[in-house]
C-alpha positions as CSV (number, residue, x, y, z in Angstrom):
1,M,9.2,-23.7,-20.8
2,A,8.7,-26.3,-23.0
3,V,11.4,-25.5,-25.1
4,I,13.5,-25.2,-22.2
5,A,12.6,-28.6,-20.8
6,A,13.2,-30.3,-24.9
7,V,16.9,-28.8,-24.5
8,A,17.0,-30.5,-21.4
9,I,15.9,-33.7,-22.7
10,G,18.0,-33.7,-26.3
11,L,21.1,-33.0,-24.2
12,S,20.8,-35.7,-22.0
13,F,19.7,-37.9,-24.5
14,S,23.2,-36.6,-26.9
15,T,26.2,-38.4,-26.3
16,A,29.9,-37.6,-26.1
17,A,32.3,-39.1,-29.3
18,P,33.9,-42.4,-29.1
19,A,36.9,-42.8,-27.0
20,S,38.9,-44.1,-30.6
21,A,37.9,-40.5,-32.1
22,T,40.5,-38.7,-29.6
23,T,43.6,-40.9,-30.4
24,P,46.0,-39.1,-32.8
25,A,45.6,-41.3,-35.7
26,A,42.1,-41.0,-35.7
27,M,42.3,-37.0,-35.4
28,T,44.9,-37.3,-38.7
29,D,43.3,-39.3,-41.1
30,V,40.5,-37.3,-42.1
31,Y,39.4,-33.9,-41.7
32,T,35.7,-33.4,-40.8
33,P,34.6,-29.6,-40.3
34,P,32.9,-28.5,-36.7
35,P,29.2,-28.6,-37.0
36,S,27.4,-25.1,-37.3
37,P,26.7,-22.9,-34.1
38,L,23.2,-23.7,-35.4
39,I,23.0,-27.3,-36.1
40,A,24.8,-27.4,-32.4
41,M,22.1,-25.2,-30.7
42,V,19.0,-26.6,-33.1
43,T,20.0,-30.8,-32.7
44,P,19.5,-31.1,-28.8
45,L,16.3,-29.0,-28.8
46,T,14.9,-31.4,-32.4
47,I,16.0,-34.6,-30.1
48,G,13.9,-33.3,-27.0
49,M,10.9,-32.4,-28.8
50,H,10.9,-35.6,-30.4
51,V,11.2,-37.2,-27.5
52,I,8.3,-34.7,-25.9
53,D,6.0,-35.1,-28.7
54,A,6.7,-39.5,-28.2
55,I,5.7,-39.0,-24.9
56,A,2.6,-37.0,-25.4
57,E,1.4,-39.3,-28.0
58,G,1.8,-42.1,-26.1
59,L,-0.6,-40.9,-23.5
60,A,-2.9,-39.7,-25.9
61,S,-3.4,-43.5,-26.9
62,A,-3.3,-44.3,-23.6
63,V,-6.4,-41.6,-22.8
64,E,-8.1,-43.1,-26.0
65,F,-7.6,-46.6,-25.2
66,I,-9.0,-45.6,-21.5
67,A,-12.0,-43.5,-22.6
68,T,-13.5,-45.4,-25.3
69,P,-16.1,-47.5,-24.3
70,P,-16.7,-51.3,-24.9
71,P,-18.8,-51.9,-27.6
72,I,-22.2,-52.6,-27.6
73,A,-23.2,-56.8,-28.0
74,I,-26.9,-56.6,-29.8
75,P,-28.2,-60.3,-29.2
76,A,-28.7,-62.8,-32.3
77,P,-32.3,-62.6,-33.6
78,T,-33.5,-66.6,-32.2
79,T,-34.5,-68.5,-35.3
80,K,-37.0,-71.8,-34.7
81,T,-36.5,-74.6,-36.8
């Protein structure tokens, strides 16, 4: 279930190529090989896992902040002069 969610999140954050990359001049300037199928499949998963990890870390920090009791105040000893 988490893998499916990670891929869905990763695909939602993935962006398409910029419009300038689809012009004939840009396509003929330099040949860049297409990404391998493994990279194409793993990149959305990686992005999704980073997003899920960041959310989980934020929730853990919030729970730790809420659950930590305030420090105990010890009054200073009285001194007589």
